[in-house]
C-alpha positions as CSV (number, residue, x, y, z in Angstrom):
1,X,38.3,-41.0,-16.9
2,X,36.6,-44.2,-16.1
3,X,39.6,-45.8,-14.5
4,X,40.1,-42.7,-12.1
5,X,36.5,-43.2,-11.4
6,X,36.5,-46.9,-10.6
7,X,39.2,-46.2,-7.8
8,X,36.5,-44.9,-5.2
9,X,35.3,-47.2,-3.1
10,X,32.3,-45.1,-1.5
11,X,30.8,-44.3,-5.1
12,X,28.4,-46.7,-6.2
13,X,28.8,-46.2,-10.1
14,X,33.0,-46.8,-9.2
15,X,31.3,-50.3,-8.2
16,X,29.4,-50.9,-10.9
17,X,32.3,-50.1,-13.5
18,X,34.4,-52.6,-11.3
19,X,31.6,-55.2,-11.4
20,X,31.4,-54.5,-15.2
21,X,35.1,-55.1,-15.8
22,X,35.0,-58.2,-13.8
23,X,32.2,-59.5,-15.8
24,X,34.2,-58.7,-19.2
25,X,37.3,-60.2,-17.8
26,X,35.3,-63.1,-16.8
27,X,34.2,-63.4,-20.5
28,X,30.6,-63.3,-19.5
29,X,28.6,-63.5,-22.4
30,X,26.5,-60.1,-23.2
31,X,28.0,-58.8,-19.5
32,X,26.9,-55.2,-21.1
33,X,23.1,-56.2,-21.4
34,X,20.7,-55.3,-18.5
35,X,17.3,-54.6,-17.7
36,X,16.6,-51.0,-17.2
37,X,13.3,-50.4,-14.9
38,X,11.4,-47.2,-14.3
39,X,8.3,-46.0,-12.5
40,X,5.7,-43.5,-13.0
41,X,4.8,-41.0,-10.8
42,X,1.5,-43.0,-10.4
43,X,3.8,-46.3,-9.4
44,X,3.3,-47.8,-12.8
45,X,6.2,-49.8,-13.4
46,X,7.9,-50.7,-17.1
47,X,11.0,-52.4,-18.1
48,X,13.0,-52.8,-21.2
49,X,16.3,-54.5,-22.0
50,X,19.0,-52.4,-23.1
51,X,23.1,-52.6,-23.8
52,X,25.5,-50.3,-21.9
53,X,27.3,-48.4,-24.6
54,X,29.2,-46.0,-22.3
55,X,29.4,-44.8,-18.6
56,X,31.2,-41.8,-17.2
57,X,31.0,-39.1,-14.7
58,X,27.5,-38.1,-16.3
59,X,26.0,-41.3,-15.8
60,X,25.1,-44.2,-18.2
61,X,24.3,-44.4,-21.9
62,X,22.0,-47.2,-22.9
63,X,21.6,-48.3,-26.8
64,X,17.8,-49.7,-27.2
65,X,15.7,-50.6,-30.0
66,X,13.2,-47.7,-30.3
67,X,10.9,-49.9,-31.9
68,X,11.2,-52.4,-29.1
69,X,7.9,-52.7,-26.9
70,X,8.4,-51.9,-23.0
71,X,6.9,-54.5,-20.7
72,X,4.3,-52.5,-18.2
73,X,3.2,-54.0,-15.0
């Protein structure tokens, strides 16, 4: 499934999958760790560091510590 998705040159998720695989092959430590930022309707932002658990045609699946504090600005 992921291999088929990664073949598309115009799909941003496919590009992300290729970048992620490049990072894995390059043995970049914690290549699946990333910052996930969101914004509320009022424009207030928050960010949380997460681990990418999976990705498919439906989108991304993240793992996070539910006890971890979000950083808001």
